[in-house]
C-alpha positions in Angstrom: -45.5 37.2 39.0 -47.7 40.2 40.0 -50.7 39.4 42.2 -54.1 40.5 40.7 -56.9 41.0 43.2 -60.5 40.6 41.8 -63.8 40.9 43.7 -67.3 40.2 42.5 -69.9 41.0 41.4 -69.0 43.2 38.4 -68.8 46.9 38.8 -70.6 48.3 35.7 -69.1 51.8 36.2 -65.3 51.1 36.2 -62.8 53.6 34.9 -59.8 52.7 32.8 -57.3 54.4 35.2 -57.9 52.0 38.1 -58.5 48.9 35.9 -55.4 47.0 36.6 -54.8 48.5 40.1 -57.7 46.7 41.9 -59.5 45.0 39.0 -62.9 46.4 39.7 -63.9 45.7 43.3 -67.2 44.1 42.4 -70.2 44.7 44.7 -72.6 41.8 45.3 -75.5 44.2 45.7 -75.2 45.8 42.3 -76.6 44.3 39.1 -74.7 43.8 35.9 -76.0 45.9 32.9 -78.1 43.5 30.9 -76.6 44.6 27.6 -73.1 44.1 28.9 -74.1 40.7 30.4 -75.3 39.6 27.1 -72.1 40.7 25.3 -69.9 39.1 28.0 -71.9 35.8 27.9 -71.6 35.7 24.1 -67.9 36.7 24.0 -66.7 34.6 26.9 -68.6 31.5 25.6 -67.0 31.9 22.1 -63.6 32.4 23.7 -63.9 29.3 25.9 -65.1 27.2 22.9 -62.1 28.4 20.8 -59.9 26.6 23.3 -62.2 23.7 24.3 -62.6 22.6 20.7 -58.9 21.6 20.7 -59.9 19.0 23.2 -62.9 18.0 21.2 -65.7 19.6 23.2 -67.6 22.9 23.8 -70.1 24.7 26.1 -73.6 26.0 25.3 -74.5 27.8 28.6 -71.6 29.3 30.4 -73.1 29.3 33.9 -74.5 25.8 33.6 -71.7 23.9 31.7 -69.0 24.9 34.2 -71.0 23.9 37.3 -69.5 20.4 37.8 -66.0 21.8 37.3 -65.0 19.2 34.7 -65.0 21.4 31.6 -63.5 24.3 33.7 -60.5 22.1 34.6 -60.2 21.0 30.9 -60.3 24.6 29.8 -57.4 25.5 32.2 -55.4 22.5 31.0 -55.8 23.5 27.3 -54.9 27.2 27.7 -52.0 26.6 30.2 -50.5 23.4 28.7 -50.3 21.9 32.2 -51.9 18.9 33.9 -54.4 19.6 36.7 -55.1 17.1 39.5 -57.4 14.2 38.6 -61.0 15.4 38.8 -63.7 13.8 40.9 -66.2 11.9 38.8 -69.1 11.8 41.2 -72.3 13.8 40.6 -72.9 14.9 44.2 -72.6 18.6 45.1 -69.5 18.1 47.1 -67.8 16.4 44.1 -68.6 19.5 41.9 -67.3 21.9 44.6 -64.1 19.9 44.9 -63.5 20.1 41.1 -64.2 23.8 41.0 -61.9 24.4 44.0 -59.1 22.5 42.1 -59.6 24.9 39.2 -59.6 28.0 41.5 -56.5 26.7 43.3 -54.7 26.4 39.9 -55.7 30.0 39.0 -54.4 31.1 42.4 -51.1 29.2 41.8 -50.6 31.4 38.7 -50.4 34.5 40.7 -54.0 35.6 40.6 -55.6 36.5 43.9 -59.3 35.7 43.8 -61.4 37.9 46.0 -65.0 36.9 46.8 -65.1 34.2 44.2 -66.0 30.8 45.8 -66.7 27.4 44.4 -70.3 27.4 45.8 -71.3 30.3 43.6 -70.0 28.6 40.5 -71.6 25.3 41.4 -74.9 27.2 42.0 -74.7 28.8 38.5 -74.2 32.4 39.6 -73.9 34.2 36.3 -72.0 37.2 37.7 -69.5 35.1 39.6 -69.1 32.7 36.6 -68.5 35.6 34.2 -66.1 37.2 36.7 -64.1 34.0 37.0 -63.9 33.6 33.2 -62.8 37.2 32.9 -60.1 36.5 35.5 -58.9 33.5 33.3 -59.0 35.6 30.1 -57.1 38.4 31.8 -54.4 36.1 33.2 -53.8 33.8 30.1 -54.7 36.1 27.2 -54.3 39.8 28.1 -52.0 40.1 31.1 -48.8 39.2 29.1 -49.6 41.7 26.4 -47.2 44.6 26.8 -46.2 47.2 24.3 -43.4 49.6 25.3 -43.7 48.6 29.0 -47.4 49.6 29.3 -50.1 47.7 31.2 -52.0 44.9 29.5 -55.0 47.1 28.7 -53.0 50.1 27.6 -50.6 47.8 25.6 -53.5 46.2 23.8 -55.0 49.6 23.0 -51.6 50.9 21.8 -51.3 47.8 19.6 -54.7 48.4 18.0 -53.8 52.0 17.4 -50.5 51.1 15.6 -52.1 48.4 13.5 -54.9 50.8 12.3 -52.7 53.8 11.9 -52.2 53.5 8.2 -56.0 53.6 7.5 -57.8 56.9 7.1 -60.9 57.7 9.2 -59.8 55.1 11.9 -59.1 56.5 15.3 -59.3 54.0 18.3 -59.3 55.7 21.7 -60.9 53.0 23.9 -62.6 49.6 23.7 -66.3 50.7 24.0 -66.8 53.4 21.2 -68.8 52.3 18.1 -66.4 51.9 15.2 -69.2 52.5 12.7 -67.8 50.1 10.1 -68.5 46.8 8.5 -68.1 44.9 11.7 -69.9 41.8 10.5 -67.6 41.5 7.5 -64.6 41.9 9.7 -65.8 39.3 12.1 -66.6 36.8 9.2 -63.1 37.3 7.7 -61.4 36.8 11.1 -63.4 33.6 11.6 -62.6 32.3 8.2 -59.0 33.2 7.7 -57.6 33.8 11.2 -59.4 31.0 13.0 -60.9 33.6 15.5 -64.5 32.5 16.5 -67.2 35.1 16.1 -67.7 36.3 19.7 -70.0 39.3 19.0 -72.3 40.5 16.3 -72.2 44.0 15.0 -75.7 44.6 16.5 -74.3 43.7 20.0 -72.0 46.7 19.6 -74.1 49.1 17.6 -77.2 48.7 19.8 -75.4 49.4 23.0 -74.5 53.0 24.0 -71.3 51.8 25.6 -70.2 48.3 24.6 -68.7 46.2 27.3 -65.0 46.8 27.5 -64.1 43.3 28.8 -65.9 41.7 25.8 -64.2 44.0 23.4 -60.8 43.4 25.0 -61.3 39.6 25.0 -62.2 39.8 21.2 -59.3 42.1 20.4 -56.8 40.0 22.4 -57.6 37.1 20.0 -56.6 39.4 17.1 -53.4 40.3 18.9 -52.4 36.7 19.4 -53.3 35.7 15.9 -51.1 38.5 14.4 -48.3 37.8 17.0 -48.4 34.1 15.9 -48.0 35.1 12.3 -45.0 37.2 13.0 -43.5 34.4 15.0 -44.2 32.0 12.1 -42.4 34.4 9.7 -39.4 34.6 12.0 -39.4 30.8 12.4 -39.7 30.3 8.6 -36.7 32.7 8.0 -34.6 30.8 10.5 -35.5 27.4 9.0 -34.7 28.8 5.5 -31.3 29.9 6.7 -30.6 26.5 8.3 -31.8 24.5 5.3 -29.9 26.7 2.9 -26.6 25.9 4.8 -27.5 22.2 4.9 -28.3 22.0 1.2 -25.0 23.7 0.3 -23.1 21.3 2.6 -24.9 18.3 1.1 -23.8 19.4 -2.4 -20.2 19.6 -1.2 -20.5 16.1 0.3 -21.9 14.7 -3.0 -19.0 16.4 -4.9 -16.5 14.9 -2.5 -18.0 11.4 -2.8 -18.0 11.7 -6.6 -14.3 12.9 -6.8 -13.2 10.3 -4.3 -15.0 7.5 -6.2 -13.4 8.5 -9.5 -9.9 8.7 -8.0 -10.3 5.4 -6.2 -11.6 3.7 -9.4 -8.5 5.0 -11.3 -6.2 3.7 -8.6 -8.0 0.3 -8.6 -7.7 0.1 -12.4 -4.1 1.1 -12.4 -2.7 -1.1 -9.6 -3.5 -4.4 -11.4 -1.6 -3.1 -14.5 1.4 -2.3 -12.3 1.2 -5.6 -10.5 1.1 -7.6 -13.8 4.6 -9.1 -13.8 4.1 -11.5 -16.7 7.5 -11.3 -18.5 7.8 -10.9 -22.3 9.9 -13.2 -24.4 12.0 -10.6 -26.2 14.0 -7.6 -25.3 12.0 -5.4 -27.8 8.7 -6.3 -26.1 10.1 -5.5 -22.6 11.5 -2.2 -23.8 8.0 -1.4 -25.1 6.6 -2.1 -21.6 9.2 0.3 -20.2 8.2 3.0 -22.6 4.5 2.5 -21.6 5.5 2.9 -18.0 7.3 6.2 -18.8 4.2 7.5 -20.6 2.2 6.7 -17.4 4.7 8.6 -15.3 4.8 11.6 -17.6 1.2 12.0 -18.7 -1.3 9.9 -16.7 -0.1 10.2 -13.1 0.5 14.0 -12.7 -3.2 15.0 -13.2 -4.2 12.4 -10.6 -1.7 13.8 -8.1 -3.4 17.2 -8.6 -6.8 15.6 -8.1 -5.7 13.9 -4.9 -4.4 17.3 -3.5 -7.7 19.1 -4.5 -9.7 16.3 -2.9 -7.9 16.8 0.5 -8.5 20.6 0.2 -12.2 20.2 -0.5 -12.6 17.8 2.4 -10.9 20.3 4.8 -13.0 23.2 3.5 -16.2 21.2 4.0 -15.3 20.2 7.5 -14.6 23.8 8.4 -18.0 24.9 7.0 -19.7 22.2 9.0 -17.9 23.3 12.2 -18.8 27.0 11.6 -22.5 26.1 11.1 -22.5 23.9 14.2 -23.1 20.8 12.1 -21.7 17.3 12.8 -18.5 16.4 11.0 -18.8 14.9 7.5 -18.1 11.1 7.4 -17.6 9.9 3.8 -18.9 6.5 2.7 -16.9 3.5 3.8 -13.6 3.3 2.1 -13.7 7.0 0.9 -12.0 8.7 3.8 -9.0 10.9 3.1 -6.9 8.3 5.0 -8.4 5.6 2.7 -7.4 7.5 -0.4 -3.9 8.2 1.1 -3.6 4.4 1.8 -4.7 3.5 -1.7 -2.3 6.0 -3.1 0.5 4.6 -1.1 -0.4 1.1 -2.4 -0.3 2.6 -5.9 3.2 4.1 -5.4 4.5 0.8 -3.9 3.1 -1.1 -6.9 4.7 1.5 -9.2 8.1 1.2 -7.5 7.9 -2.6 -7.6 6.9 -2.6 -11.3 9.8 -0.3 -12.3 12.3 -2.5 -10.4 10.8 -5.6 -12.1 11.1 -4.1 -15.5 14.8 -3.2 -15.1 15.5 -6.6 -13.6 13.7 -8.4 -16.4 15.5 -6.4 -19.1 18.8 -7.3 -17.5 17.7 -11.0 -17.5 16.7 -10.9 -21.1 20.0 -9.2 -22.1 21.9 -12.0 -20.4 19.7 -14.6 -21.9 20.2 -13.2 -25.5 24.0 -13.2 -24.9 24.0 -16.8 -23.6 21.7 -18.0 -26.4 24.0 -16.5 -29.0 27.0 -18.0 -27.3 25.3 -21.4 -27.2 24.5 -21.2 -30.9 28.1 -20.3 -31.9 29.7 -23.1 -29.8 27.1 -25.6 -30.9 27.6 -24.7 -34.6 31.4 -25.0 -34.2 31.1 -28.3 -32.5 28.5 -29.7 -35.0 30.8 -28.5 -37.8 33.7 -30.4 -36.2 31.6 -33.5 -35.4 30.2 -33.7 -38.9 31.3 -37.0 -40.6 33.2 -38.2 -37.5 30.7 -41.1 -36.9 31.0 -42.2 -40.5 34.8 -42.0 -40.4 35.0 -44.1 -37.2 32.8 -46.8 -38.7 34.9 -47.4 -41.8 36.6 -50.8 -42.4 39.4 -49.3 -44.5 42.1 -51.0 -42.4 41.1 -54.4 -43.5 42.5 -54.1 -47.0 45.2 -51.5 -46.2 48.9 -52.0 -46.3 51.1 -51.9 -43.3 52.0 -48.3 -44.1 48.4 -47.5 -44.5 47.4 -49.3 -41.3 50.0 -47.5 -39.3 48.8 -44.3 -40.9 45.3 -45.1 -39.9 46.4 -45.9 -36.4 48.3 -42.6 -36.1 45.4 -40.8 -37.6 43.1 -42.3 -35.0 45.5 -41.3 -32.2 45.4 -37.8 -33.5 41.6 -38.0 -33.6 41.5 -39.1 -30.0 43.7 -36.2 -29.1 41.3 -33.9 -31.0 38.3 -35.6 -29.3 39.8 -35.1 -25.8 40.4 -31.4 -26.7 36.7 -31.1 -27.6 35.6 -32.5 -24.2 35.7 -29.0 -22.6 33.7 -27.5 -25.4 30.9 -30.1 -25.0 30.9 -29.4 -21.2 30.7 -25.6 -21.9 27.7 -26.2 -24.3 25.9 -28.3 -21.6 26.7 -25.7 -18.9 25.3 -22.9 -21.1 22.1 -24.9 -21.8 21.7 -25.6 -18.1 22.0 -21.8 -17.3 19.4 -21.0 -20.0 17.1 -23.5 -18.4 17.6 -21.9 -15.0 16.9 -18.4 -16.4 13.7 -19.6 -18.1 14.8 -18.8 -21.7 11.7 -18.6 -23.9 13.1 -21.0 -26.6 14.7 -23.4 -24.2 13.0 -26.4 -25.8 15.1 -26.1 -29.0 18.2 -25.4 -26.9 17.6 -28.6 -24.9 16.9 -30.6 -28.1 20.1 -29.4 -29.8 22.2 -29.9 -26.6 20.8 -33.5 -26.2 21.7 -34.2 -29.8 25.3 -33.0 -29.3 25.6 -35.0 -26.1 24.2 -38.2 -27.7 26.6 -37.8 -30.6 29.5 -37.2 -28.3 28.8 -40.4 -26.4 28.5 -42.3 -29.7 31.8 -40.9 -30.9 33.5 -42.0 -27.7 32.2 -45.5 -28.1 33.1 -45.7 -31.8 36.6 -44.3 -31.1 37.3 -46.9 -28.5 36.2 -49.7 -30.9 38.3 -48.4 -33.8 41.4 -48.1 -31.6 41.0 -51.7 -30.6 40.7 -52.7 -34.3 43.8 -50.7 -35.3 45.9 -52.0 -32.5 45.1 -55.5 -33.5 46.1 -54.7 -37.1 49.2 -52.7 -35.9 50.9 -55.9 -35.0 50.8 -56.7 -38.6 51.9 -53.3 -39.8 55.2 -51.8 -38.8 55.8 -48.7 -41.0 55.2 -45.4 -39.4 55.6 -42.1 -41.0 57.2 -40.2 -38.1 57.0 -36.9 -39.8 53.3 -37.2 -40.6 52.7 -38.3 -37.0 54.7 -35.4 -35.6 52.8 -33.0 -37.9 49.5 -34.5 -36.8 50.4 -34.3 -33.1 51.5 -30.7 -33.3 49.0 -29.4 -35.8 46.0 -30.6 -33.9 46.6 -28.7 -30.6 47.7 -25.7 -32.6 44.5 -25.9 -34.7 42.5 -26.2 -31.5 44.4 -23.1 -30.1 43.5 -21.2 -33.3 39.9 -22.2 -33.1 39.7 -21.3 -29.4 41.4 -18.0 -30.2 38.9 -17.2 -32.9 36.1 -18.0 -30.5 37.5 -15.8 -27.8 38.1 -13.0 -30.2 34.5 -13.2 -31.4 33.1 -13.8 -28.0 30.4 -11.2 -26.9 30.9 -9.3 -23.6 28.7 -7.4 -21.2 30.3 -4.7 -19.0 28.9 -1.9 -16.8 32.0 0.0 -15.7 35.2 1.4 -17.1 37.2 -1.0 -14.8 35.5 -4.0 -16.4 36.4 -2.8 -19.9 39.9 -2.1 -18.9 40.2 -5.7 -17.5 39.1 -7.1 -20.9 41.6 -4.8 -22.6 44.4 -6.0 -20.3 43.4 -9.7 -21.1 43.4 -8.9 -24.8 46.9 -7.4 -24.5 48.1 -10.5 -22.8 46.7 -12.6 -25.6 48.5 -10.4 -28.2 51.7 -11.0 -26.3 51.4 -14.8 -27.0 51.1 -14.3 -30.8 54.9 -14.4 -31.5 55.2 -17.8 -29.7 52.2 -19.1 -31.6 53.7 -17.8 -34.9 56.9 -19.8 -34.1 54.8 -22.9 -33.5 53.0 -22.3 -36.8 56.2 -22.0 -38.7 57.5 -25.2 -37.0 54.4 -27.1 -38.1 54.7 -25.8 -41.6 58.4 -26.8 -41.5 57.5 -30.4 -40.8 55.3 -30.4 -43.9 58.2 -28.9 -45.9 60.5 -31.5 -44.7 58.1 -34.3 -45.9 58.0 -32.6 -49.3 61.8 -32.5 -49.4 61.9 -36.2 -48.6 59.5 -37.0 -51.4 61.5 -34.8 -53.8 64.9 -36.0 -52.6 64.0 -39.7 -52.7 61.7 -39.5 -55.6 58.8 -40.9 -53.8 55.5 -40.9 -55.6 52.2 -40.8 -53.9 49.7 -38.7 -52.2 51.3 -36.0 -50.0 48.2 -35.8 -47.9 49.1 -36.6 -44.3 47.3 -39.8 -43.5 47.4 -39.0 -39.8 45.8 -35.6 -39.8 43.0 -33.8 -41.6 44.5 -30.4 -40.9 46.3 -29.0 -43.9 48.8 -26.3 -44.2 46.3 -24.2 -46.2 43.7 -24.6 -43.4 46.3 -23.5 -40.8 47.2 -20.5 -43.0 43.6 -19.5 -43.5 42.8 -19.8 -39.7 46.0 -17.9 -38.9 45.1 -15.1 -41.3 41.6 -15.0 -39.7 43.1 -14.7 -36.2 45.3 -11.8 -37.3 42.3 -10.0 -38.8 40.2 -10.6 -35.6 42.8 -9.1 -33.3 42.4 -5.5 -34.5 38.6 -5.9 -34.7 38.6 -7.0 -31.1 40.8 -3.9 -30.3 38.2 -1.6 -32.0 35.3 -3.2 -30.2 37.0 -2.8 -26.8 37.9 0.8 -27.5 34.3 1.6 -28.5 33.0 -0.1 -25.3 35.5 2.0 -23.3 34.2 5.2 -24.9 30.6 4.1 -24.2 31.5 3.5 -20.5 33.2 6.9 -20.3 30.0 8.5 -21.7 27.9 6.6 -19.1 30.2 7.9 -16.4 29.6 11.4 -17.6 25.8 10.8 -17.3 26.3 9.5 -13.8 28.2 12.6 -12.7 25.8 14.9 -14.5 22.8 13.3 -12.7 24.6 13.4 -9.3 25.5 17.1 -9.7 21.8 18.1 -10.4 20.5 15.8 -7.7 22.8 17.3 -5.1 21.3 20.7 -5.9 17.7 19.7 -6.1 17.5 17.5 -3.0 18.7 20.1 -0.5 16.6 22.8 -2.3 13.4 20.8 -1.7 14.4 20.3 1.9 15.0 24.0 2.4 11.6 24.9 0.9 9.9 22.4 3.3 11.6 24.0 6.3 10.6 27.5 5.1 7.0 26.5 4.7 7.1 25.0 8.2 8.5 28.2 9.7 5.9 30.3 7.9 3.0 28.2 9.1 4.1 28.6 12.7 5.0 32.4 12.5 3.2 34.9 14.6 4.7 38.2 13.4 2.0 39.2 10.9 -1.6 38.6 9.9 -3.0 35.5 8.3 -3.1 37.5 5.0 0.6 38.2 5.4 1.2 34.4 5.9 -1.0 33.7 2.8 1.0 36.2 0.7 4.3 34.6 1.8 3.0 31.1 1.1 1.8 32.2 -2.3 5.2 33.5 -3.1 6.7 30.2 -2.0 4.2 28.4 -4.2 5.3 30.6 -7.2 8.9 29.8 -6.5 8.2 26.1 -6.3 6.2 26.0 -9.5 9.0 28.0 -11.3 11.5 25.4 -10.2 9.6 22.6 -12.1 11.9 22.8 -15.2 14.9 21.7 -13.0 12.9 18.5 -12.1 12.0 18.0 -15.8 15.7 18.3 -16.8 16.7 15.8 -14.1 13.9 13.4 -15.4 15.5 13.8 -18.9 18.9 12.8 -17.5 17.3 9.9 -15.7 15.7 8.7 -18.9 19.1 8.8 -20.7 20.6 6.8 -17.9 17.9 4.2 -18.2 18.2 4.0 -22.0 21.9 3.5 -21.6 21.1 0.6 -19.2 23.0 2.2 -16.3 21.9 0.5 -13.1 24.0 2.2 -10.4 25.6 5.5 -9.5 28.3 5.6 -7.0 28.5 9.5 -7.1 25.2 10.1 -5.3 22.8 8.5 -2.8 19.9 10.3 -4.4 17.7 8.4 -6.8 15.1 9.7 -9.2 12.5 8.1 -6.9 13.8 10.1 -3.9 13.6 13.3 -5.9 10.0 12.5 -7.2 8.7 11.7 -3.7 10.3 14.8 -2.2 8.9 17.0 -5.1 5.4 15.5 -4.7 5.5 16.0 -0.9 6.6 19.6 -1.4 3.7 20.3 -3.7 1.3 18.6 -1.3 2.7 20.4 1.7 2.5 23.9 0.2 -1.1 23.3 -1.0 -2.2 21.8 2.4 -0.5 24.7 4.3 -2.3 27.3 2.1 -5.5 25.5 2.6 -5.0 25.6 6.4 -4.4 29.4 6.4 -7.5 29.8 4.2 -9.4 27.7 6.7 -8.1 29.9 9.6 -9.1 33.1 7.7 -12.6 31.6 7.0 -13.0 30.7 10.7 -11.7 34.1 11.8 -14.1 36.0 9.5 -17.1 33.7 10.2 -16.6 33.9 14.0 -15.6 37.5 14.2 -12.2 36.8 15.6 -9.7 39.7 15.6 -6.1 39.3 14.4 -5.0 39.9 18.0 -7.1 37.0 19.2 -5.7 34.7 16.5 -2.2 35.7 17.5 -3.1 35.0 21.2 -4.5 31.6 20.2 -1.3 30.9 18.2 0.9 32.1 21.1 -0.9 29.8 23.6 -0.8 26.9 21.2 2.9 27.3 20.5 3.7 27.7 24.2 2.1 24.4 25.1 3.2 22.6 21.9 6.2 21.2 23.8 7.3 18.8 21.1 7.1 21.5 18.5 5.3 19.2 16.0 2.2 21.3 15.4 0.0 19.4 17.9 -0.6 19.1 21.6 -1.2 15.9 23.5 -4.0 15.7 26.0 -1.8 16.7 29.0 -0.5 19.8 27.2 -4.1 20.7 26.1 -5.4 20.4 29.7 -2.5 22.6 30.9 -3.4 25.2 28.2 -7.1 25.3 29.2 -6.2 25.7 32.9 -3.9 28.6 32.1 -6.8 30.2 30.2 -9.0 30.0 33.3 -11.0 26.9 32.7 -12.1 25.0 35.8 -11.8 21.4 34.5 -13.1 18.3 36.0 -12.6 14.8 34.4 -16.1 14.8 32.9 -15.9 18.3 31.5 -12.4 17.7 30.1 -13.5 14.4 28.5 -16.4 16.3 26.8 -14.0 19.0 25.5 -11.6 16.3 24.2 -14.5 14.6 22.3 -15.1 18.0 20.5 -11.4 18.7 19.6 -10.4 15.0 19.0 -13.4 13.1 17.7 -11.2 10.4 16.3 -9.5 9.8 19.8 -6.0 10.1 18.3 -4.7 11.7 21.5 -3.6 14.9 19.9 -5.1 18.3 19.3 -4.2 20.2 16.1 -4.1 24.0 15.8 -7.3 24.0 13.6 -9.2 22.0 16.2 -7.9 24.3 19.0 -9.1 27.4 17.0 -12.5 25.8 16.4 -12.9 25.1 20.1 -11.9 28.6 21.2 -14.3 30.2 18.7 -17.1 27.8 19.4 -17.1 28.9 23.1 -18.4 32.4 22.3 -20.0 32.0 18.9 -23.8 32.6 18.4 -24.8 29.6 16.3 -28.0 27.9 15.6 -28.9 24.9 17.7 -31.3 22.0 17.3 -33.5 23.3 20.1 -33.9 26.7 18.3 -34.9 25.0 15.1 -37.4 22.7 17.0 -38.9 25.8 18.6 -39.2 27.5 15.2 -41.0 24.5 13.8 -43.3 24.3 16.8 -44.4 27.9 16.1 -45.2 27.0 12.5 -47.2 24.0 13.7 -49.3 26.1 16.1 -47.9 24.2 19.2 -48.6 20.8 17.8 -45.9 18.1 18.2 -46.1 17.5 14.5 -46.5 19.5 11.3 -48.4 19.0 8.1 -47.1 19.3 4.5 -49.6 22.1 3.7 -48.3 24.1 6.7 -44.7 23.8 5.4 -45.7 24.8 1.9 -47.6 27.8 3.3 -44.8 29.1 5.5 -41.6 28.2 3.6 -40.3 28.8 0.1 -41.3 26.0 -2.3 -37.8 24.3 -2.7 -37.1 24.3 1.0 -40.7 23.2 1.9 -40.3 20.2 -0.5 -36.8 19.5 1.0 -38.3 19.2 4.5 -41.3 17.1 3.3 -39.0 14.6 1.5 -36.7 14.2 4.6 -39.0 14.4 7.6 -40.1 11.0 9.0 -43.8 10.4 9.7 -45.0 11.4 13.2 -46.1 8.3 15.2 -47.0 10.0 18.5 -50.5 10.4 20.1 -53.1 12.4 18.2 -51.2 12.2 14.8 -53.2 13.1 11.7 -52.7 11.4 8.3 -49.6 12.9 6.7 -48.2 14.3 10.0 -44.5 14.8 10.0 -42.0 14.6 12.9 -40.1 17.9 12.9 -38.3 17.1 16.1 -36.5 14.1 14.7 -35.7 16.0 11.6 -34.2 19.0 13.5 -32.0 16.8 15.8 -30.7 14.9 12.7 -29.6 18.2 11.1 -27.2 18.6 14.1 -26.1 15.0 14.4 -28.1 14.4 17.6 -30.0 11.4 16.1 -29.6 8.7 13.5 -32.2 9.9 11.1 
């Protein structure tokens, strides 16, 4: 700081040329011009009061009120903003001299060399010395720093006045003591009212003096200079705040939009997952197929728009984070549960539920198909058995043998033996019925109650028939001792016809039996078994003819021996007509069974064609998706061209991918045909429709995310003024130290990269840089984080300290600001934005309604928890 030498008393004949060179070597023996003394007393007193009133005090007599040094020290503290040593509170002369010396020492410490000004003159109330000292203070703290185009303080102040009045006619300022001949009182009143400049002189003080005191005029004019300079600073500060607030408002809107979109997507996922997790089975095949159709509608119509929304949400989040980094704002942290990772986790849960739901649907349909088959089989066998068992209990409880002849008793005995044979043959059928009922219970058949009731009735009747059969045999054997005639032919007929009848009934059941197959081999196995059955028909026909021959032989006996009586076989209920009818039915069922098996064989061949068709398309689509993923990866890491070239290439890839969508749709159509045909496996390919869907959705997400990354790099490059060569250099450095070639560097690789670029890294500095590029402490540095760090090192961005300094200018150096000051300096919308968000100021000296702009500014940049 330049040393300014001052001597007293005032020289009333100074010239402007040596004004700042020696600052008027005052002569104690000369007297100050009375008019100038009056002007200086008045001006200096007003100037001092304009500062002392900030501390709640003022002076009336300049040479008297500064004598004890207290208000003089207070004045210096107000205008310098610094604390002076603690003053002496005593009223003795030496106390006053000590206080004045503290003030003079402070002035000297600011680079001002005081010549011939001593504390005793001030304490004694020497007017000339006191005015000289005050002029020294004014010169140092109000005029010395004024400089226009590297001129001295006086010349700069004069040049500033000339420039400010240049647009006005008849105004020509050449010095600070000529009479302006204008409405000075009006000008002084306006300055006091609107610029907060106290009225230091009256117009008469200037008009009635041939040559007004230059120091008084300069003191007055310097107040105007500082007032207008403060206004310009306020305008600059307001513009900076408007810019900062505009960026912040735009970012807040993007944050609100992200929160809304994330909430809507999460709500949809939360609504959908319970539906997919609802595994309550339906009772019928039709109802389960309706569930499967609803699931297909969800896949085709409801899910695809949500996939697009999820991708757009990730793009919006990345764009917002990039804008925040460019504007030097803290990263955006969504509400709890709405991070991109939270949405990805929820989406993964949705897809897992979706996959489980589809598998459950297909499994349940297979279960219901088998249940329907078993239930129908149970009904057929139960009906046949009930038909056979009808009347058997009544027959076994008859007492007909008591009044029968010997022949009749023997006939009854033989008939009973035939019935026992028939009963034994039906044992397997009853066991089959019970086994089917047990399986229906294990598979949770919906009408299992009626099945159990019917099965129980059959079993109870079977036990009863067994008991009655044993009792009747015992009765007939007792009677047999009395009866000796046996009709061997009838007995032989009964013994041979019963098994043959059972064989025919079993054959009819087998020929009408339902079957479930899933492969050509299974159908061919059934056809082979059917051919084996047909091979046994000649032998069965021979047995039939033999049985019919027995009946013919009985007829011949009756005819040859003239026997009269009933030709009905007493030992068997099976007639030749019944055998003929059943045999004819067996012969009709054989070709029908042939037709059904051939139809099933044709259906399985059609299913095989569907399997091969799906496999052929899947083997084309799967590798195509993988190839496109590799092309996108190579393009994102390429360095040969500009970012715009990469964007063009990626857009072309995106067009090719979108154009490929019909192939996916055709494969979906084939998959739907396979499911409708109830095909559950495909040995021709390892690809499933789920694999293709996941790969396709990953491809769409990857191309969109890669395009967004390139757009983000372009936005960063343009916002930070980075050339293409710099971007290529950054990419080259990143690729060189990306040793794993996975698009990211670990902390050791990143440290090596920084050292190669000339950074002198200590542990503390490297930890600070890692917090910037890896705020989530994942241990890796992405290319986008690397670009942000490299551009942030040289970017000229706003800081919290700059914004605080701007607010301090608007607040006239107060540590707080009022709502009226914000509305006066800022546009209405941004003024209200600040008022609504600034916390109340709670520091010392706060006025009602005072706002804390420091806390507000640090919160804008994430440096506090406001």
